[in-house]
VOFIPA-862022 format. One line per field, with one value per residue (C-alpha): x, y, z; residue in one letter; residue number from 1. Coordinates in steps of 0.2 Angstrom, whole numbers, plus 5000, padded with zeros to 4 digits. Layout:
east [X	...];
north [Y	...];
up [Z	...];
tiba [A	...];
guse [NUM	...];
This chain:
east [5254	5242	5251	5252	5234	5228	5237	5227	5208	5209	5212	5202	5187	5190	5191	5174	5167	5174	5169	5151	5151	5155	5142	5130	5135	5132	5115	5109	5117	5100	5094	5097	5101	5088	5074	5081	5082	5064	5059	5068	5059	5042	5042	5026	5027	5016	5029	5044	5035	5031	5049	5056	5046	5050	5068	5066	5056	5070	5083	5072	5071	5090	5091	5079	5093	5105	5091	5089	5108	5110	5099	5110	5126	5118	5122	5111	5108	5104	5102	5085	5078	5080	5099	5101	5090	5102	5117	5111	5105	5121	5133	5121	5119	5137	5141	5128	5138	5154	5147	5139	5156	5159	5175	5166	5150	5158	5169	5155	5145	5157	5159	5141	5139	5154	5146	5133	5148	5146	5161	5172	5170	5150	5150	5162	5148	5133	5142	5144	5126	5118	5129	5124	5105	5106	5113	5099	5086	5094	5095	5077	5070	5083	5081	5061	5064	5080	5074	5055	5056	5076	5083	5093	5110	5115	5115	5128	5139	5138	5134	5120	5118	5102	5099	5092	5109	5110	5092	5096	5114	5103	5091	5104	5113	5096	5092	5109	5108	5090	5095	5109	5098	5083	5096	5103	5120	5131	5148	5155	5173	5175	5193	5201	5187	5173	5154	5138	5121	5106	5089	5076	5067	5081	5083	5064	5067	5081	5073	5057	5067	5079	5066	5055	5070	5074	5056	5054	5070	5063	5046	5055	5063	5046	5037	5049	5049	5036	5020	5014	5030	5036	5027	5034	5040	5050	5058	5061	5071	5081	5084	5092	5104	5108	5111	5120	5132	5134	5140	5150	5160	5164	5163	5155	5137	5137	5136	5136	5136	5119	5112	5121	5113	5096	5098	5105	5092	5075	5066	5068	5074	5089	5078	5067	5071	5058	5068	5084	5077	5069	5086	5093	5079	5082	5100	5097	5082	5090	5109	5112	5097	5100	5119	5115	5106	5118	5132	5122	5117	5134	5140	5127	5130	5148	5144	5132	5143	5157	5146	5141	5159	5166	5148	5156	5154	5165	5169	5160	5176	5189	5204	5197	5182	5182	5192	5176	5172	5189	5182	5165	5175	5186	5171	5161	5177	5178	5160	5163	5176	5166	5151	5163	5170	5153	5148	5164	5160	5142	5136	5139	5150	5158	5151	5163	5165	5162	5170	5187	5186	5183	5196	5210	5206	5224	5221	5216	5200	5193	5208	5209	5192	5193	5207	5197	5188	5206	5208	5191	5195	5211	5202	5189	5203	5215	5202	5201	5218	5219	5205	5219	5230	5215	5212	5230	5227	5240	5239	5244	5230	5216	5224	5224	5206	5199	5209	5202	5185	5185	5191	5179	5164	5169	5173	5156	5147	5154	5146	5131	5123	5123	5113	5121	5139	5136	5128	5143	5154	5145	5143	5162	5170	5162	5168	5185	5185	5179	5191	5207	5215	5211	5225	5242	5253	5268	5270	5268	5254	5265	5275	5257	5258	5241	5237	5230	5212	5212	5219	5207	5193	5199	5201	5183	5176	5185	5179	5161	5162	5171	5156	5142	5152	5153	5134	5129	5139	5143	5136	5147	5162	5161	5161	5179	5185	5196	5211	5212	5193	5196	5212	5202	5187	5193	5197	5179	5169	5155	5149	5156	5174	5173	5171	5185	5196	5189	5193	5210	5214	5207	5218	5234	5232	5230	5243	5255	5250	5253	5270	5274	5268	5281	5294	5292	5293	5309	5317	5311	5325	5320	5331	5347	5351	5360	5357	5369	5358	5343	5353	5358	5339	5335	5348	5342	5324	5318	5306	5312	5299	5311	5325	5313	5316	5332	5324	5331	5314	5310	5309	5310	5303	5314	5310	5321	5331	5335	5330	5314	5308	5294	5298	5286	5284	5273	5262	5249	5241	5246	5259	5259	5270	5275	5271	5271	5285	5303	5314	5310	5292	5291	5292	5282	5265	5272	5278	5262	5256	5270	5267	5249	5255	5267	5254	5242	5258	5261	5243	5244	5233	5242	5241	5250	5249	5252	5252	5248	5235	5248	5245	5227	5220	5235	5229	5211	5216	5224	5207	5213	5201	5210	5205	5212	5216	5225	5236	5255	5262	5275	5283	5286	5304	5304	5291	5295	5296	5300	5293	5276	5260	5261	5279	5285	5282	5296	5308	5304	5308	5324	5330	5324	5333	5350	5350	5351	5365	5356	5365	5359	5371	5372	5385	5390	5386	5406	5403	5389	5401	5409	5392	5382	5384	5377	5363	5358	5358	5347	5335	5333	5330	5317	5309	5307	5300	5286	5273	5281	5276	5290	5286	5296	5294	5290	5304	5301	5312	5329	5340	5359	5361	5349	5353	5372	5371	5363	5368	5360	5355	5360	5355	5367	5367	5382	5391	5384	5372	5354	5344	5346	5337	5340	5342	5338	5339	5333	5341	5343	5338	5320	5315	5321	5314	5319	5315	5318	5319	5326	5331	5333	5319	5319	5308	5311	5301	5318	5307	5300	5316	5325	5311	5312	5331	5330	5317	5329	5345	5335	5331	5350	5354	5341	5329	5312	5302	5303	5291	5283	5275	5258	5242	5227	5211	5198	5190	5187	5170	5172	5166	5175	5179	5188	5197	5204	5210	5218	5227	5234	5238	5247	5260	5267	5279	5280	5265	5273	5279	5261	5256	5247	5235	5230	5222	5238	5249	5239	5241	5258	5261	5249	5258	5271	5259	5262	5254	5242	5243	5231	5237	5229	5228	5226	5216	5205	5187	5180	5182	5200	5201	5197	5213	5224	5222	5226	5241	5247	5246	5255	5268	5273	5272	5288	5276	5266	5256	5248	5244	5236	5225	5221	5216	5204	5197	5194	5187	5175	5165	5151	5144	5133	5117	5120	5107	5094];
north [5172	5166	5172	5191	5192	5197	5212	5216	5209	5216	5235	5232	5227	5243	5253	5246	5251	5270	5273	5267	5279	5293	5289	5287	5304	5312	5305	5310	5329	5336	5326	5330	5316	5321	5318	5301	5296	5303	5293	5277	5280	5283	5266	5258	5245	5232	5234	5231	5214	5208	5210	5203	5187	5186	5187	5172	5163	5167	5160	5144	5140	5142	5128	5117	5119	5107	5094	5094	5094	5079	5069	5075	5069	5053	5054	5044	5059	5055	5073	5080	5093	5105	5104	5105	5122	5128	5123	5133	5148	5152	5148	5157	5173	5175	5170	5183	5196	5192	5194	5176	5169	5150	5154	5160	5151	5135	5132	5135	5123	5110	5113	5110	5096	5086	5084	5073	5063	5071	5069	5084	5078	5078	5095	5101	5096	5102	5118	5119	5112	5127	5138	5132	5134	5152	5157	5146	5156	5172	5164	5160	5176	5186	5178	5183	5200	5206	5200	5205	5219	5225	5239	5252	5253	5271	5278	5265	5261	5278	5272	5264	5247	5236	5220	5212	5204	5198	5191	5182	5175	5169	5159	5151	5144	5138	5129	5120	5116	5109	5098	5090	5086	5079	5068	5061	5067	5060	5066	5082	5087	5105	5113	5094	5092	5080	5085	5077	5084	5081	5073	5084	5082	5089	5102	5106	5110	5120	5130	5131	5134	5147	5157	5159	5165	5177	5184	5184	5196	5207	5208	5212	5228	5231	5230	5244	5256	5270	5265	5269	5276	5259	5245	5228	5224	5239	5237	5219	5222	5236	5223	5209	5221	5229	5210	5205	5220	5217	5199	5202	5216	5204	5219	5211	5210	5220	5235	5252	5244	5237	5253	5264	5253	5255	5274	5276	5264	5268	5284	5298	5287	5299	5313	5304	5301	5289	5276	5279	5275	5259	5254	5256	5246	5233	5232	5231	5217	5206	5207	5213	5206	5187	5190	5195	5180	5168	5174	5171	5153	5150	5155	5145	5129	5129	5131	5116	5105	5107	5103	5087	5083	5084	5079	5088	5106	5116	5135	5142	5152	5141	5138	5122	5130	5130	5142	5149	5158	5169	5172	5177	5190	5196	5200	5209	5218	5224	5229	5238	5248	5252	5259	5269	5277	5282	5290	5299	5307	5309	5328	5329	5341	5342	5352	5367	5377	5395	5399	5392	5399	5417	5414	5406	5415	5413	5393	5386	5379	5372	5360	5356	5350	5342	5331	5316	5317	5313	5299	5291	5292	5283	5270	5267	5264	5256	5243	5238	5235	5227	5214	5206	5203	5195	5183	5177	5176	5189	5193	5210	5213	5207	5220	5233	5231	5230	5247	5257	5248	5256	5273	5274	5271	5283	5296	5294	5298	5314	5318	5310	5292	5278	5264	5254	5256	5253	5237	5232	5236	5227	5211	5212	5217	5202	5191	5197	5195	5177	5173	5177	5160	5162	5174	5167	5174	5183	5193	5212	5219	5229	5212	5206	5209	5215	5206	5214	5210	5216	5233	5235	5231	5245	5257	5252	5256	5273	5278	5274	5284	5298	5297	5297	5313	5323	5318	5325	5340	5343	5361	5367	5356	5363	5382	5378	5375	5389	5385	5401	5399	5379	5385	5399	5388	5371	5376	5378	5366	5364	5347	5351	5356	5343	5330	5337	5334	5317	5312	5318	5309	5293	5297	5301	5284	5274	5283	5278	5261	5259	5266	5254	5240	5245	5248	5232	5222	5231	5230	5213	5199	5181	5169	5164	5145	5133	5115	5110	5119	5109	5093	5099	5101	5083	5075	5081	5075	5058	5056	5047	5056	5071	5064	5064	5084	5081	5075	5087	5094	5102	5120	5126	5139	5141	5146	5164	5153	5140	5127	5120	5121	5116	5106	5109	5111	5120	5113	5123	5135	5123	5124	5105	5100	5083	5081	5092	5105	5097	5102	5112	5109	5125	5134	5122	5132	5148	5140	5133	5151	5157	5143	5150	5168	5163	5154	5170	5181	5170	5168	5149	5137	5129	5109	5098	5079	5064	5075	5068	5073	5084	5100	5096	5112	5123	5117	5121	5139	5142	5136	5119	5104	5090	5073	5055	5047	5032	5025	5023	5007	5008	4993	4994	4986	4985	4970	4965	4945	4936	4920	4926	4924	4931	4937	4919	4918	4930	4920	4906	4915	4920	4904	4897	4909	4910	4890	4894	4906	4923	4936	4953	4967	4986	4995	5014	5028	5028	5012	5019	5026	5009	4999	5013	5006	4989	4998	5007	4990	4983	4997	4997	4977	4979	4993	4982	4967	4977	4988	5003	5021	5034	5047	5064	5072	5057	5045	5030	5033	5028	5043	5042	5060	5056	5038	5040	5051	5036	5018	5006	4989	4974	4957	4945	4928	4919	4936	4945	4959	4956	4968	4984	4998	5015	5011	5028	5029	5045	5056	5046	5030	5035	5026	5017	5014	5007	5016	5014	4995	4987	4968	4956	4945	4929	4915	4918	4933	4945	4959	4954	4945	4963	4972	4958	4959	4976	4977	4966	4976	4993	4982	4978	4997	5000	5010	5011	5010	5004	5013	5003	5019	5023	5014	5019	5014	5015	5000	5004	5002	5009	5027	5041	5047	5030	5033	5048	5043	5027	5039	5048	5032	5023	5036	5029	5017	4999	5002	4999	4981	4975	4980	4996	4985	4993	4977	4967	4981	4983	4964	4964	4977	4969	4954	4963	4968	4985	5002	5010	5028	5039	5050	5066	5078	5096	5103	5119	5113	5119	5117	5117	5100	5096	5107	5099	5082	5086	5098	5083	5069	5082	5085	5067	5062	5064	5065	5080	5085	5068	5064	5081	5078	5060	5066	5079	5067	5054	5065	5076	5060	5056	5040	5030	5033	5051	5059	5046];
up [4813	4826	4839	4833	4828	4846	4841	4827	4833	4850	4844	4830	4841	4851	4837	4830	4848	4847	4829	4835	4849	4838	4826	4841	4847	4830	4829	4847	4845	4848	4863	4882	4892	4905	4893	4888	4907	4910	4894	4903	4918	4909	4902	4909	4922	4912	4896	4908	4915	4899	4892	4907	4905	4887	4890	4902	4889	4876	4886	4889	4870	4869	4881	4870	4858	4866	4870	4850	4850	4860	4848	4833	4842	4847	4866	4876	4888	4906	4912	4918	4907	4921	4922	4903	4905	4921	4910	4895	4904	4914	4897	4886	4897	4900	4880	4875	4885	4876	4858	4855	4858	4862	4872	4889	4887	4881	4894	4907	4897	4899	4917	4920	4909	4913	4932	4921	4914	4895	4886	4881	4862	4865	4873	4857	4846	4855	4855	4836	4835	4845	4837	4819	4826	4831	4814	4805	4813	4807	4789	4788	4794	4786	4770	4768	4777	4768	4752	4751	4761	4762	4771	4766	4775	4768	4786	4791	4777	4769	4752	4743	4749	4751	4762	4746	4741	4758	4758	4742	4748	4765	4754	4744	4760	4769	4752	4751	4770	4769	4752	4762	4775	4765	4754	4770	4767	4783	4777	4767	4767	4770	4774	4779	4790	4789	4795	4794	4793	4803	4797	4792	4808	4817	4804	4807	4826	4823	4812	4824	4840	4832	4821	4837	4847	4836	4835	4853	4854	4841	4851	4867	4858	4850	4867	4874	4860	4860	4854	4836	4831	4820	4813	4818	4802	4800	4818	4813	4798	4808	4822	4812	4803	4820	4827	4812	4812	4832	4829	4816	4826	4840	4852	4869	4868	4854	4864	4856	4839	4841	4848	4835	4820	4828	4829	4812	4803	4811	4805	4817	4831	4834	4839	4850	4868	4870	4857	4866	4883	4875	4868	4885	4894	4880	4884	4904	4901	4887	4893	4911	4919	4914	4917	4934	4938	4929	4939	4954	4949	4944	4960	4970	4958	4963	4982	4981	4970	4983	4998	4990	4985	5002	5013	5027	5035	5024	5023	5007	5001	5007	4997	4990	4981	4962	4953	4945	4962	4960	4941	4950	4961	4946	4935	4950	4954	4936	4936	4951	4944	4929	4940	4950	4934	4926	4944	4945	4929	4934	4937	4956	4965	4984	4996	5000	5016	5012	5029	5024	5007	5015	5029	5018	5002	4996	4995	4978	4986	4971	4968	4986	4987	4971	4976	4982	4964	4956	4969	4966	4948	4951	4963	4948	4934	4946	4950	4931	4930	4946	4944	4932	4946	4956	4941	4946	4964	4969	4987	4987	4974	4987	4998	4985	4980	4999	5001	4985	4987	5006	5001	4987	4997	5009	4995	4987	5004	5003	4985	4986	4992	4978	4982	4967	4972	4991	4988	4976	4989	5004	4993	4987	5004	5011	4999	4999	5017	5016	5003	5008	5007	4989	4986	4990	4978	4984	4969	4966	4956	4947	4940	4932	4913	4905	4890	4874	4878	4895	4890	4875	4888	4899	4885	4879	4897	4897	4880	4884	4901	4890	4878	4892	4900	4884	4879	4897	4896	4879	4877	4892	4886	4868	4875	4881	4864	4866	4876	4885	4892	4896	4906	4915	4919	4924	4942	4944	4953	4940	4932	4915	4923	4934	4920	4909	4925	4927	4910	4912	4927	4917	4903	4913	4922	4906	4899	4912	4912	4896	4898	4912	4902	4889	4899	4910	4892	4887	4905	4910	4909	4909	4920	4911	4913	4906	4901	4914	4928	4920	4924	4941	4946	4938	4946	4963	4959	4968	4953	4937	4926	4927	4916	4901	4902	4894	4878	4865	4860	4876	4882	4900	4911	4926	4944	4948	4961	4947	4958	4948	4931	4919	4903	4889	4871	4858	4846	4837	4849	4865	4876	4883	4899	4902	4920	4936	4938	4943	4956	4973	4979	4986	4970	4959	4962	4957	4941	4936	4937	4927	4915	4913	4911	4899	4889	4889	4884	4868	4863	4868	4878	4894	4896	4908	4903	4916	4933	4951	4962	4974	4963	4958	4966	4960	4942	4946	4952	4935	4926	4922	4923	4930	4928	4928	4912	4919	4932	4936	4941	4954	4961	4980	4980	5000	4999	4983	4983	4966	4972	4978	4966	4949	4951	4952	4932	4929	4943	4932	4916	4923	4928	4910	4901	4910	4910	4890	4892	4894	4906	4913	4916	4919	4910	4914	4903	4898	4889	4877	4864	4862	4859	4850	4833	4839	4848	4831	4823	4836	4837	4818	4819	4832	4822	4807	4817	4826	4823	4832	4828	4830	4841	4847	4863	4874	4882	4870	4855	4855	4855	4858	4863	4878	4882	4882	4900	4909	4915	4903	4906	4893	4889	4882	4874	4874	4877	4862	4866	4860	4870	4880	4889	4898	4917	4927	4946	4954	4968	4985	4975	4979	4961	4946	4928	4912	4895	4876	4877	4861	4857	4843	4838	4848	4853	4871	4881	4882	4886	4901	4907	4904	4915	4929	4930	4931	4944	4954	4951	4958	4974	4975	4974	4988	4977	4985	4969	4952	4940	4926	4919	4915	4909	4902	4913	4900	4896	4878	4874	4856	4860	4852	4870	4873	4856	4861	4878	4870	4857	4872	4882	4869	4870	4886	4893	4886	4876	4860	4866	4866	4849	4858	4866	4882	4890	4887	4894	4910	4913	4911	4924	4934	4936	4946	4960	4959	4968	4956	4958	4948	4933	4928	4914	4918	4903	4897	4901	4884	4866	4867	4873	4855	4848	4861	4856	4839	4844	4854	4842	4830	4842	4845	4828	4815	4800	4808	4794	4788	4807	4809	4792	4798	4816	4808	4796	4810	4825	4814	4808	4818	4823	4811	4822	4828	4815	4817];
tiba [M	K	R	Y	L	K	F	I	I	A	P	L	G	L	L	I	F	V	I	A	I	I	L	L	H	N	Q	L	K	N	L	N	Y	K	D	I	A	N	A	F	S	S	I	A	S	I	K	I	Y	A	A	L	F	L	A	L	F	Y	Y	F	L	L	G	C	Y	D	V	V	A	F	R	Y	V	G	Q	K	N	T	M	K	F	S	D	I	L	L	S	C	F	I	S	N	A	L	G	N	N	T	G	Y	S	M	L	F	G	G	S	I	R	Y	R	L	Y	S	I	H	N	I	S	M	L	D	V	T	K	V	L	F	F	S	S	A	T	I	W	L	G	L	L	V	I	G	S	F	V	F	T	F	S	P	A	Q	L	D	G	V	L	N	F	N	F	S	T	K	A	I	G	I	F	F	I	L	I	L	A	V	Y	L	I	L	C	S	L	H	F	K	K	I	N	L	F	N	K	T	F	S	F	P	N	L	Q	I	A	F	W	Q	I	F	L	S	V	S	D	W	L	I	A	S	V	I	L	Y	I	L	M	P	S	G	E	F	T	Y	L	M	L	L	K	V	F	L	A	A	Q	L	L	A	I	I	S	Q	V	P	G	G	M	G	V	F	E	T	T	I	A	L	L	L	P	S	S	A	S	N	P	A	V	I	G	G	L	L	A	Y	R	A	I	F	Y	F	F	P	L	S	I	A	L	L	L	L	C	A	F	E	I	S	Q	F	I	K	K	T	K	T	S	V	K	V	F	G	K	T	L	S	A	L	S	V	Q	F	I	T	I	L	S	F	I	Y	G	T	V	L	M	F	Y	S	I	S	P	S	T	L	S	Q	S	N	L	L	Q	K	T	F	H	F	V	P	W	A	W	V	F	D	F	P	R	F	L	L	S	A	S	A	I	A	L	L	F	I	S	K	A	L	Q	F	R	V	K	S	A	R	S	A	A	L	F	L	M	T	F	S	I	I	V	T	F	N	Y	S	F	N	I	L	I	F	I	L	F	A	F	L	F	V	L	F	I	L	S	K	K	Y	F	Y	R	E	K	S	I	F	A	V	S	L	N	M	W	W	F	S	T	V	C	G	V	F	A	L	S	L	W	V	G	F	F	I	N	R	Y	D	V	F	Y	W	I	H	I	S	Q	F	L	S	D	I	P	L	S	V	P	A	S	N	F	L	K	T	A	L	Y	F	A	F	I	I	L	A	V	L	I	E	Q	I	L	K	K	I	T	T	R	E	V	K	F	S	R	E	D	I	K	T	I	I	Y	K	C	K	Y	T	Y	A	F	S	A	L	L	K	D	K	R	Y	I	V	S	D	T	K	D	A	F	I	A	F	A	R	S	G	D	S	L	I	A	L	G	D	P	I	G	N	P	E	R	K	P	E	L	I	W	R	F	K	E	F	A	E	K	T	S	A	K	P	F	F	L	G	V	D	R	K	Y	L	Q	I	Y	N	D	V	N	L	E	A	F	T	I	G	Q	E	A	K	I	N	L	K	S	F	N	K	D	L	G	S	I	R	K	F	S	L	L	E	K	E	L	E	Q	D	G	F	E	Y	E	I	L	P	P	S	D	F	D	K	Y	S	T	L	F	S	N	I	D	A	D	W	K	Q	N	T	G	Y	V	E	M	D	F	I	P	S	Q	Y	D	P	S	Y	M	K	H	F	N	F	A	V	V	K	K	D	G	I	I	I	A	F	A	S	F	L	T	S	A	Y	N	Y	E	A	M	C	C	A	V	R	Y	R	R	H	E	K	D	I	F	S	Y	L	I	F	K	S	V	L	A	A	R	E	K	N	C	K	F	F	D	L	G	F	T	C	N	Q	Q	G	N	G	S	T	K	D	A	I	F	E	T	L	T	K	T	F	M	F	A	E	H	F	N	Y	D	N	N	L	L	R	K	F	K	S	E	F	Q	P	L	W	C	D	I	Y	I	A	I	L	P	D	Q	Y	N	Y	S	F	I	E	D	F	I	S	L	I	S	P	N	K	F	E	V	R	K	N	F	L	R	R	F	F	I	E	E	K	N	N	S	K];
guse [1	2	3	4	5	6	7	8	9	10	11	12	13	14	15	16	17	18	19	20	21	22	23	24	25	26	27	28	29	30	31	32	33	34	35	36	37	38	39	40	41	42	43	44	45	46	47	48	49	50	51	52	53	54	55	56	57	58	59	60	61	62	63	64	65	66	67	68	69	70	71	72	73	74	75	76	77	78	79	80	81	82	83	84	85	86	87	88	89	90	91	92	93	94	95	96	97	98	99	100	101	102	103	104	105	106	107	108	109	110	111	112	113	114	115	116	117	118	119	120	121	122	123	124	125	126	127	128	129	130	131	132	133	134	135	136	137	138	139	140	141	142	143	144	145	146	147	148	149	150	151	152	153	154	155	156	157	158	159	160	161	162	163	164	165	166	167	168	169	170	171	172	173	174	175	176	177	178	179	180	181	182	183	184	185	186	187	188	189	190	191	192	193	194	195	196	197	198	199	200	201	202	203	204	205	206	207	208	209	210	211	212	213	214	215	216	217	218	219	220	221	222	223	224	225	226	227	228	229	230	231	232	233	234	235	236	237	238	239	240	241	242	243	244	245	246	247	248	249	250	251	252	253	254	255	256	257	258	259	260	261	262	263	264	265	266	267	268	269	270	271	272	273	274	275	276	277	278	279	280	281	282	283	284	285	286	287	288	289	290	291	292	293	294	295	296	297	298	299	300	301	302	303	304	305	306	307	308	309	310	311	312	313	314	315	316	317	318	319	320	321	322	323	324	325	326	327	328	329	330	331	332	333	334	335	336	337	338	339	340	341	342	343	344	345	346	347	348	349	350	351	352	353	354	355	356	357	358	359	360	361	362	363	364	365	366	367	368	369	370	371	372	373	374	375	376	377	378	379	380	381	382	383	384	385	386	387	388	389	390	391	392	393	394	395	396	397	398	399	400	401	402	403	404	405	406	407	408	409	410	411	412	413	414	415	416	417	418	419	420	421	422	423	424	425	426	427	428	429	430	431	432	433	434	435	436	437	438	439	440	441	442	443	444	445	446	447	448	449	450	451	452	453	454	455	456	457	458	459	460	461	462	463	464	465	466	467	468	469	470	471	472	473	474	475	476	477	478	479	480	481	482	483	484	485	486	487	488	489	490	491	492	493	494	495	496	497	498	499	500	501	502	503	504	505	506	507	508	509	510	511	512	513	514	515	516	517	518	519	520	521	522	523	524	525	526	527	528	529	530	531	532	533	534	535	536	537	538	539	540	541	542	543	544	545	546	547	548	549	550	551	552	553	554	555	556	557	558	559	560	561	562	563	564	565	566	567	568	569	570	571	572	573	574	575	576	577	578	579	580	581	582	583	584	585	586	587	588	589	590	591	592	593	594	595	596	597	598	599	600	601	602	603	604	605	606	607	608	609	610	611	612	613	614	615	616	617	618	619	620	621	622	623	624	625	626	627	628	629	630	631	632	633	634	635	636	637	638	639	640	641	642	643	644	645	646	647	648	649	650	651	652	653	654	655	656	657	658	659	660	661	662	663	664	665	666	667	668	669	670	671	672	673	674	675	676	677	678	679	680	681	682	683	684	685	686	687	688	689	690	691	692	693	694	695	696	697	698	699	700	701	702	703	704	705	706	707	708	709	710	711	712	713	714	715	716	717	718	719	720	721	722	723	724	725	726	727	728	729	730	731	732	733	734	735	736	737	738	739	740	741	742	743	744	745	746	747	748	749	750	751	752	753	754	755	756	757	758	759	760	761	762	763	764	765	766	767	768	769	770	771	772	773	774	775	776	777	778	779	780	781	782	783	784	785	786	787	788	789	790	791	792	793	794	795	796	797	798	799	800	801	802	803	804	805	806	807	808	809	810	811	812	813	814	815	816	817	818	819	820	821	822	823	824	825	826	827	828	829	830	831	832	833	834	835	836	837	838	839	840	841	842	843	844	845	846	847	848	849	850	851	852	853	854	855	856	857	858	859	860	861	862	863	864	865	866	867	868];
């Protein structure tokens, strides 16, 4: 159901936005855009400066939310106050312009906080706490204002409704919250999740900060309104109702919804150009001004972090710079296209040559001179669509964007010089030139699929530009309500005619893109492959981790040339790939991108578990945060000496057991069926005598359908098999490994003996390495973060043989004197980390419902001292 929710939510947001525009248009029918522009420009400078100062102070108080949140979480925060303010300002400015969403602001905040070693779980708790604080302020103010001085919402809802009921509801929620805080309730179960409440001191700071913020936000609007028109209390009631409706609508920044509600509820505001001018100024000061600063600060922060990391002379826009810089370019490209759209529908005309018209009177010069307008319109809307391909690093998208921007700047000079378009063009042009290495994917821009959110956003921009054009030219446009008059006048080069033609261009291009996307979905065929194709790729791979792709619960994304693939499984909202792509190294970067695109199409979140450092830059490019979660132990068999150091311990064990009648042997796959019943009995006996936790997805379980394809190592006692394991060797004998080790209970250390003999057998086969598998590098200091990593790393090789004790597991592998190679997890750097761990544990656990419930119960519980 969740994967289809996007087809409901995205169009619903667009529908709400369009309805808000229609209502706003109806309210402003008696106003002229020139009157509004004059009212906007006539706002006193002192009011503008005061509003700018208060807007910055508003975001300063938002930063204080996180200071209080860290006290609630119990995190010993070593960050400077200035670092917290920087992180909060950037994330909140971006979040507020996406509709108070945790999605954008959350990911940025995790990125900034991770620099200071704040765990992903603590960042998630801080996000939830800060979001709750914002709502707490609305509850406090709204409970008093809506209850004791209610506002009527008749103009918005078209039926009699007072906010008094909302106010009473707010009072009840606030009272319950404060009672739970005062009674020191530590935990409460809600929807299978356990929450804890702060003490009254923290709750007081929440109320103080959030109430102050809401009041400041409303005062900014009051300052920008015409003097003497409304009382502050009247404006505050309308402001709260407008913000509440804007938040519920989930339209980015409440754009259109907020303004419409203000225009509908404030008395006579729709007929007063000064009120509409004040609303436009409020949107610019409270939203766009902080957003522009945040984008610049984010760019500067990423550059500074990159320079600190390398400590060498660097190219600022080289390929190794953070993926956030490409997002910065994508956002600016979208903004440039949006500005270009509004410019193309503005009342400007091309200069026409009277001499040409008189000489060649038979030529339709109105359409000839209007052709650049069509190209300008096409450039504007094409940039909105192409910015999606820029996000996916498509090389041809960069070339197309450069061409469209260059062409647009040339055409705009034929209309009239526009400083904003020129500044955006110059800045973006430099960024595109310097960031050439970013765009490396050899893929057609027409092969990039647009998701529902992106298409709805483009349609929203089109709807807004269409309304602005109608508002500016509405008297002339409505004159053309008769089709005959429209057809006779549309060739003219007058503002209303130019607007209608531009609107038709926009609509035509959007319709063409929609048809193209539908045809693409119908005609596109996935690469057809068989399990034999997968086996062929695996048997050519020199790394043994590839064999795990043959487990029965895997799905695959295969390259067009069928020489590489990604093995993954879906759990909840997560697509989880086990290891790097497998196969031809040249295909792996593109496969990672295709996995990202596939996740987006299926409304899922991509994750890679257990990858090495070779492709970390690509994972970063697809907006995944890669960090080490442990190390893989690999024995260099060329230098392996069984009589040196700690390895001698295993040599003595070998000698002792073989004197007692034990022997080791490697059997071919053809013998598996002969011993399958015996192996099943040994597996059942081993599980009964150990604390083994049954797991899917990873190669630790006994799976005959998987194991019968490989050699298997056995240990015999007096000719009877008492232990076995799969013995895998990769292509070119590059690497060997054992998995699914099972043995009868015995007083001797049969496990160590089997592994040691397998290492010797791999050396005899002239293998280069023997893979002992992954081991967690966390020391386990008892924190919740360590508990998460321990849960993940218990799933890897041989952990079950040491009762899932990470220290004993690492000690055992260290005695073989291996090479330790860092292993990473590539994961979304925001609150989705939390859902990933839940989805992963659910994926590997046969009893998925019970494990999911236990996970939620465990990881939503706060530490005992968190709220002290």
